C-alpha positions as CSV (number, residue, x, y, z in Angstrom):
1,M,0.0,0.0,0.0
2,Q,2.9,2.3,0.7
3,I,4.4,1.7,-2.7
4,L,1.0,2.2,-4.3
5,I,0.2,5.5,-2.6
6,Y,3.7,7.0,-2.9
7,G,4.0,5.7,-6.4
8,L,0.8,7.6,-7.4
9,I,1.9,10.8,-5.7
10,N,5.4,10.6,-7.2
11,S,4.0,9.9,-10.7
12,I,1.6,12.8,-10.7
13,T,4.2,15.3,-9.5
14,L,6.7,13.9,-12.0
15,S,4.3,14.4,-14.8
16,L,3.8,18.0,-13.8
17,F,7.4,19.2,-14.4
18,A,8.0,16.7,-17.3
19,L,4.9,18.1,-19.0
20,G,6.6,21.5,-19.2
21,F,9.4,20.0,-21.2
22,T,7.1,18.0,-23.5
23,L,4.8,21.0,-24.1
24,V,7.6,23.2,-25.3
25,Y,9.0,20.5,-27.7
26,S,5.5,19.6,-29.1
27,I,4.8,23.2,-30.1
28,S,8.2,24.7,-31.0
29,R,10.1,21.5,-31.8
30,I,12.9,22.8,-29.6
31,P,14.3,20.5,-26.9
32,N,14.6,23.0,-24.0
33,F,17.6,21.8,-22.1
34,A,17.4,24.9,-19.9
35,H,14.3,23.3,-18.3
36,G,16.0,22.2,-15.1
37,A,17.6,25.6,-14.7
38,I,14.2,27.3,-14.8
39,Y,13.0,24.8,-12.2
40,V,15.8,25.6,-9.8
41,T,15.7,29.4,-10.5
42,T,12.0,29.5,-9.6
43,G,12.6,27.9,-6.2
44,Y,15.6,30.0,-5.4
45,L,13.8,33.3,-6.4
46,T,10.9,32.3,-4.1
47,W,13.4,31.8,-1.3
48,L,15.1,35.2,-2.0
49,F,11.8,37.1,-2.1
50,M,10.7,35.5,1.2
51,N,13.9,35.8,3.2
52,L,15.6,39.0,1.7
53,L,12.5,41.1,0.8
54,N,10.2,39.6,3.5
55,L,7.4,39.1,1.1
56,N,4.6,36.7,1.9
57,Y,4.7,33.2,0.5
58,F,2.0,33.6,-2.2
59,L,3.4,36.8,-3.6
60,S,6.9,35.4,-3.6
61,C,5.7,32.4,-5.6
62,V,3.9,34.6,-8.2
63,L,6.8,36.9,-8.6
64,S,9.3,34.0,-9.0
65,I,7.1,32.3,-11.7
66,L,6.7,35.6,-13.5
67,L,10.5,36.2,-13.6
68,S,11.1,32.6,-14.8
69,C,8.6,33.2,-17.6
70,I,10.5,36.4,-18.6
71,I,13.8,34.5,-18.5
72,S,12.3,31.7,-20.8
73,A,10.9,34.2,-23.2
74,L,14.3,36.0,-23.4
75,I,16.0,32.7,-24.1
76,Y,13.9,32.2,-27.1
77,R,13.8,35.8,-28.4
78,L,17.6,36.5,-27.9
79,V,19.1,33.1,-28.7
80,L,16.8,30.4,-30.1
81,I,15.0,32.5,-32.7
82,R,18.3,32.9,-34.5
83,I,19.0,29.2,-34.7
84,R,15.6,27.7,-34.8
85,G,15.5,24.6,-37.1
86,M,19.1,23.8,-36.5
87,D,18.6,20.8,-34.2
88,I,22.2,20.4,-32.9
89,S,22.5,24.1,-32.3
90,E,19.3,24.2,-30.4
91,V,20.4,21.5,-28.1
92,I,23.8,23.1,-27.5
93,A,22.4,26.6,-27.0
94,T,19.7,25.6,-24.5
95,Y,22.0,23.3,-22.6
96,A,24.7,26.1,-22.5
97,V,22.2,28.6,-21.2
98,G,20.8,26.2,-18.6
99,L,24.3,25.3,-17.5
100,A,25.3,29.0,-17.2
101,I,22.2,29.7,-15.1
102,I,22.6,26.7,-12.8
103,E,26.3,27.2,-12.3
104,G,25.8,30.9,-11.9
105,L,23.4,30.2,-9.0
106,R,26.0,27.9,-7.5
107,W,28.7,30.6,-7.9
108,G,26.3,33.1,-6.3
109,G,26.0,31.0,-3.1
110,L,23.4,28.3,-3.8
111,R,25.2,25.6,-1.9
112,G,24.5,23.2,0.9
113,S,21.1,22.6,2.6
114,T,20.4,26.1,3.9
115,Y,17.8,27.0,1.3
116,T,14.4,25.5,2.0
117,L,10.8,26.5,1.3
118,P,8.2,26.0,3.9
119,P,5.3,23.6,3.3
120,I,2.0,25.2,2.4
121,I,0.3,23.3,5.2
122,A,2.4,21.5,7.9
123,G,1.4,18.1,9.2
124,S,0.4,14.7,7.8
125,L,-2.5,12.4,7.3
126,E,-2.9,8.6,7.5
127,I,-4.3,7.0,4.4
128,F,-4.9,3.2,4.5
129,G,-2.3,3.0,7.2
130,V,0.3,5.0,5.3
131,I,1.4,8.4,6.7
132,V,1.4,11.1,4.0
133,D,2.3,14.7,4.7
134,Y,-0.2,17.4,3.6
135,Q,2.4,19.0,1.2
136,R,2.4,15.9,-1.0
137,L,-1.4,15.8,-1.0
138,I,-1.6,19.5,-1.9
139,A,1.0,18.9,-4.7
140,V,-1.2,16.2,-6.2
141,A,-4.3,18.3,-5.9
142,I,-2.7,21.4,-7.5
143,S,-1.1,19.2,-10.2
144,L,-4.5,17.8,-11.2
145,V,-6.0,21.3,-11.3
146,T,-3.1,22.4,-13.5
147,F,-3.7,19.5,-15.9
148,L,-7.4,20.4,-16.0
149,F,-6.8,24.0,-16.6
150,L,-4.3,23.2,-19.4
151,Y,-6.8,21.0,-21.0
152,F,-9.5,23.7,-21.1
153,F,-7.0,26.3,-22.1
154,V,-5.9,24.3,-25.2
155,K,-9.4,23.1,-26.0
156,F,-11.5,26.3,-25.7
157,T,-9.3,29.4,-26.0
158,K,-8.1,31.0,-29.2
159,T,-4.5,31.0,-28.1
160,G,-4.7,27.4,-27.0
161,L,-6.2,26.3,-30.3
162,A,-3.4,28.1,-32.1
163,L,-0.8,26.3,-30.0
164,K,-2.6,23.0,-30.8
165,G,-2.6,23.9,-34.5
166,I,1.2,24.6,-34.5
167,A,1.8,21.3,-32.7
168,Q,-0.2,19.4,-35.2
169,D,1.0,21.1,-38.5
170,E,3.2,24.1,-38.3
171,R,3.2,25.0,-42.0
172,A,-0.6,24.7,-42.4
173,S,-1.1,26.8,-39.3
174,M,1.3,29.5,-40.6
175,M,-0.7,29.6,-43.9
176,L,-3.8,30.4,-41.8
177,G,-2.0,33.4,-40.2
178,I,-0.7,31.9,-37.0
179,N,2.7,33.4,-36.0
180,S,5.0,30.4,-35.3
181,D,7.5,32.5,-33.3
182,K,4.8,34.0,-31.2
183,M,3.4,30.6,-30.4
184,A,6.9,29.3,-29.5
185,V,7.4,32.1,-27.0
186,I,3.9,31.4,-25.5
187,S,4.9,27.7,-25.3
188,F,8.1,28.6,-23.4
189,I,6.0,30.8,-21.0
190,V,3.4,28.2,-20.4
191,G,6.1,25.6,-19.9
192,S,7.8,27.8,-17.4
193,I,4.6,28.3,-15.5
194,I,4.1,24.6,-15.2
195,T,7.7,24.0,-14.2
196,G,7.6,26.9,-11.7
197,I,4.5,25.5,-10.1
198,S,6.1,22.1,-9.8
199,A,9.2,23.7,-8.2
200,I,7.1,25.5,-5.6
201,L,5.2,22.2,-4.8
202,I,8.2,19.9,-4.7
203,F,11.0,22.0,-3.1
204,P,9.3,22.1,0.3
205,L,9.8,18.3,0.5
206,G,13.6,18.8,0.4
207,N,16.3,21.5,-0.1
208,I,16.9,23.9,-3.0
209,V,20.1,22.6,-4.6
210,V,21.5,23.1,-8.0
211,E,21.7,19.3,-8.5
212,A,17.9,19.3,-8.6
213,G,18.1,21.1,-11.9
214,Y,20.1,18.3,-13.5
215,N,17.9,15.6,-12.0
216,V,14.7,17.3,-13.3
217,L,16.1,17.6,-16.8
218,I,17.2,14.0,-16.9
219,F,13.8,12.7,-15.7
220,S,11.9,15.1,-18.0
221,I,13.9,13.8,-21.0
222,A,13.3,10.2,-19.9
223,V,9.6,10.8,-19.6
224,S,9.5,12.5,-23.0
225,I,11.4,9.8,-24.8
226,I,9.5,6.9,-23.3
227,G,6.1,8.6,-23.8
228,G,7.1,9.8,-27.3
229,L,8.5,13.2,-28.1
230,G,5.7,15.7,-28.5
231,S,3.0,13.5,-27.0
232,W,1.3,15.0,-24.0
233,G,-0.7,11.8,-23.2
234,G,2.4,9.7,-23.6
235,A,4.3,12.0,-21.2
236,V,1.7,11.4,-18.5
237,I,1.7,7.6,-19.0
238,A,5.5,7.5,-19.0
239,S,5.5,9.6,-15.8
240,F,3.5,6.8,-14.1
241,I,6.0,4.2,-15.4
242,I,9.0,6.2,-14.2
243,G,7.3,7.3,-11.0
244,F,6.6,3.8,-9.8
245,V,10.0,2.6,-11.0
246,Q,11.6,5.4,-8.8
247,I,9.7,4.2,-5.7
248,L,10.5,0.5,-6.3
249,T,14.2,1.4,-6.8
250,E,14.2,3.4,-3.6
251,V,12.5,0.7,-1.6
252,F,14.4,-2.4,-2.9
253,I,17.8,-0.9,-4.0
254,S,18.7,2.7,-3.2
255,S,17.5,6.2,-4.0
256,H,21.0,6.9,-5.5
257,F,20.1,4.5,-8.4
258,Q,17.0,6.5,-9.5
259,I,19.0,8.5,-12.1
260,V,20.7,5.3,-13.3
261,V,17.3,3.6,-13.8
262,A,16.0,6.7,-15.8
263,L,19.1,6.7,-18.1
264,L,18.7,2.9,-18.6
265,A,15.0,3.5,-19.5
266,I,16.1,6.0,-22.1
267,I,18.6,3.6,-23.7
268,V,16.2,0.7,-23.7
269,T,13.4,2.8,-25.3
270,L,15.7,4.1,-28.0
271,L,16.9,0.6,-28.8
272,L,13.5,-1.1,-28.9
273,K,11.0,1.7,-29.9
274,P,12.8,4.9,-30.8
275,S,9.5,6.8,-31.3
276,G,8.4,6.0,-27.8
277,L,5.0,4.7,-26.7
278,F,2.9,7.4,-28.5
279,G,5.5,9.3,-30.5
280,K,5.0,10.2,-34.1
281,Q,8.6,10.0,-35.1
282,K,9.6,7.4,-37.7
283,E,10.7,4.0,-36.4
284,L,14.4,3.0,-36.8
285,E,13.7,0.4,-39.4
286,E,11.8,3.0,-41.5
287,R,14.7,5.3,-41.5
288,V,17.4,2.8,-42.5
């Protein structure tokens, strides 16, 4: 029962920050390797606003997510717009920017375990004999609300439908007057909002460290590859696979092997089914 409950919680929170990476790629076709840097930056900015400017928790969260959105938009407008369509250059550029941000935070003093965010509600609850703290339950609830909001945003708003159109067929959408670069910027902003929300929900469960940025990036890539690059539904299903594997690895082996398991999952998926579970990329035998 403990594995089941914590597996569900871990899978839902994992799908939240992985969805930010998948959403950006599905719309702009840019693998945002600065994804982990945005995650850590949001958490660190929230801590700074609370402890240096003495702002309340909610306002600190809103301001940190807003600044992360601005950073993401600037990454696209200043760097990626000039190399869009050059796959290798996109990977190198986003990874270099993300590395500069993360190591810049480390150089600026983000070290050790002194940076923590308070839980939204302290305490715990017993569910079927398993003790679960309120922060994890709130993280699950807010994640589900975020998924629901994103669904209605894409399904029933003009901007959401434009994003969906670009994701399905960019050239046809551009012929209908949809600005591809504008939609790419919006995708980076929406992805940053989702990533920022996940950071605020997950960091109270531990410490704000730069290593979290690398871990989030690796798990997001694993989820995207297993689910299929660009597939939102595939990312959610892959999150449950990786989420339960993480819990099983922690229970029966060690938490230190969670990254290793994620990397092995990437390799196995690329060997057996390069397009992922629900990806639209061509299979390996079709390309040879």
